[in-house]
FIRO-176146 format. One record per residue (C-alpha): residue number from 1; residue in three letters; chain; x, y, z. Coordinates in Angstrom, 2 decimals, padded with zeros to 5 digits, always signed. Layout:
BEGIN
[atom NUM; 'ALA'; 'A'; [X; Y; Z]]
...
END
This chain:
BEGIN
[atom 1; 'MET'; 'A'; [+000.00; +000.00; +000.00]]
[atom 2; 'PRO'; 'A'; [+001.39; +003.45; -000.86]]
[atom 3; 'GLU'; 'A'; [+002.57; +005.40; +002.17]]
[atom 4; 'GLN'; 'A'; [+000.02; +008.17; +001.47]]
[atom 5; 'LEU'; 'A'; [-002.81; +005.65; +001.94]]
[atom 6; 'GLU'; 'A'; [-001.54; +004.23; +005.19]]
[atom 7; 'PRO'; 'A'; [-003.97; +005.08; +007.99]]
[atom 8; 'VAL'; 'A'; [-002.69; +007.41; +010.67]]
[atom 9; 'ASP'; 'A'; [-003.74; +007.70; +014.27]]
[atom 10; 'ILE'; 'A'; [-005.10; +011.10; +015.13]]
[atom 11; 'PRO'; 'A'; [-004.56; +011.95; +018.79]]
[atom 12; 'TYR'; 'A'; [-007.83; +011.73; +020.68]]
[atom 13; 'ALA'; 'A'; [-007.42; +015.26; +022.03]]
[atom 14; 'ILE'; 'A'; [-007.71; +016.77; +018.53]]
[atom 15; 'LYS'; 'A'; [-009.82; +014.16; +016.72]]
[atom 16; 'TYR'; 'A'; [-012.85; +016.45; +016.96]]
[atom 17; 'ILE'; 'A'; [-011.03; +019.05; +014.82]]
[atom 18; 'TRP'; 'A'; [-010.63; +016.41; +012.11]]
[atom 19; 'GLY'; 'A'; [-014.41; +015.92; +012.36]]
[atom 20; 'PHE'; 'A'; [-014.93; +019.67; +011.95]]
[atom 21; 'PHE'; 'A'; [-012.73; +019.63; +008.85]]
[atom 22; 'CYS'; 'A'; [-014.57; +016.64; +007.36]]
[atom 23; 'GLU'; 'A'; [-017.95; +018.33; +007.86]]
[atom 24; 'LEU'; 'A'; [-016.71; +021.51; +006.23]]
[atom 25; 'SER'; 'A'; [-014.93; +019.71; +003.42]]
[atom 26; 'ASN'; 'A'; [-018.05; +017.76; +002.49]]
[atom 27; 'SER'; 'A'; [-019.73; +021.01; +001.48]]
[atom 28; 'ARG'; 'A'; [-016.74; +022.70; -000.19]]
[atom 29; 'GLY'; 'A'; [-017.02; +024.22; -003.61]]
[atom 30; 'TYR'; 'A'; [-015.29; +022.96; -006.73]]
[atom 31; 'SER'; 'A'; [-014.30; +024.70; -009.93]]
[atom 32; 'GLU'; 'A'; [-012.75; +023.55; -013.18]]
[atom 33; 'ALA'; 'A'; [-009.39; +023.78; -011.41]]
[atom 34; 'GLY'; 'A'; [-010.52; +021.47; -008.61]]
[atom 35; 'ALA'; 'A'; [-011.34; +021.88; -004.95]]
[atom 36; 'MET'; 'A'; [-011.73; +025.41; -003.64]]
[atom 37; 'PRO'; 'A'; [-010.25; +026.40; -000.27]]
[atom 38; 'LEU'; 'A'; [-012.51; +026.65; +002.75]]
[atom 39; 'THR'; 'A'; [-013.24; +030.30; +003.46]]
[atom 40; 'TYR'; 'A'; [-013.73; +032.03; +006.77]]
[atom 41; 'THR'; 'A'; [-017.26; +032.86; +005.61]]
[atom 42; 'GLU'; 'A'; [-018.01; +029.16; +005.09]]
[atom 43; 'ILE'; 'A'; [-016.49; +028.29; +008.46]]
[atom 44; 'LYS'; 'A'; [-018.58; +030.99; +010.15]]
[atom 45; 'ALA'; 'A'; [-021.79; +029.77; +008.46]]
[atom 46; 'TRP'; 'A'; [-021.01; +026.16; +009.42]]
[atom 47; 'SER'; 'A'; [-020.29; +027.27; +012.98]]
[atom 48; 'GLU'; 'A'; [-023.62; +029.07; +013.25]]
[atom 49; 'LEU'; 'A'; [-025.63; +026.28; +011.63]]
[atom 50; 'THR'; 'A'; [-024.10; +023.53; +013.77]]
[atom 51; 'LYS'; 'A'; [-023.99; +025.60; +016.97]]
[atom 52; 'SER'; 'A'; [-020.25; +024.95; +017.12]]
[atom 53; 'ASP'; 'A'; [-017.99; +027.58; +018.56]]
[atom 54; 'PRO'; 'A'; [-014.45; +026.87; +017.34]]
[atom 55; 'THR'; 'A'; [-011.68; +028.92; +018.86]]
[atom 56; 'ALA'; 'A'; [-009.24; +030.92; +016.73]]
[atom 57; 'TRP'; 'A'; [-006.65; +028.19; +017.30]]
[atom 58; 'GLU'; 'A'; [-009.06; +025.48; +016.09]]
[atom 59; 'ILE'; 'A'; [-009.88; +027.53; +012.99]]
[atom 60; 'ASP'; 'A'; [-006.14; +027.90; +012.32]]
[atom 61; 'VAL'; 'A'; [-005.79; +024.12; +012.51]]
[atom 62; 'ILE'; 'A'; [-008.76; +023.60; +010.16]]
[atom 63; 'LYS'; 'A'; [-007.21; +026.03; +007.67]]
[atom 64; 'ALA'; 'A'; [-003.83; +024.26; +007.93]]
[atom 65; 'ILE'; 'A'; [-005.46; +020.88; +007.28]]
[atom 66; 'ASP'; 'A'; [-007.28; +022.43; +004.34]]
[atom 67; 'ARG'; 'A'; [-004.03; +023.79; +002.86]]
[atom 68; 'ALA'; 'A'; [-002.49; +020.31; +003.12]]
[atom 69; 'PHE'; 'A'; [-005.61; +018.79; +001.53]]
[atom 70; 'LEU'; 'A'; [-005.48; +021.24; -001.38]]
[atom 71; 'THR'; 'A'; [-001.74; +020.73; -001.86]]
[atom 72; 'GLU'; 'A'; [-002.22; +016.98; -002.15]]
[atom 73; 'SER'; 'A'; [-005.34; +017.33; -004.31]]
[atom 74; 'ASN'; 'A'; [-003.53; +019.61; -006.77]]
[atom 75; 'LYS'; 'A'; [-000.73; +017.08; -007.26]]
[atom 76; 'LYS'; 'A'; [-003.10; +014.84; -009.23]]
END
């Protein structure tokens, strides 16, 4: 199995942030160029709709995960 497909263990303490990212990513926009980055507007709307209240640090982590996601997606 390619290394990129090997499952990784996400520390329990931050696993919920991965869940936040997955929820947000499932509703992301796409263009001819591929996946669009998650915007602060989208994060704010998701936060209000789900009654979540992510901290600035958690939003920074979500954005960092998103940048990594887009980097890997654009390699294809």
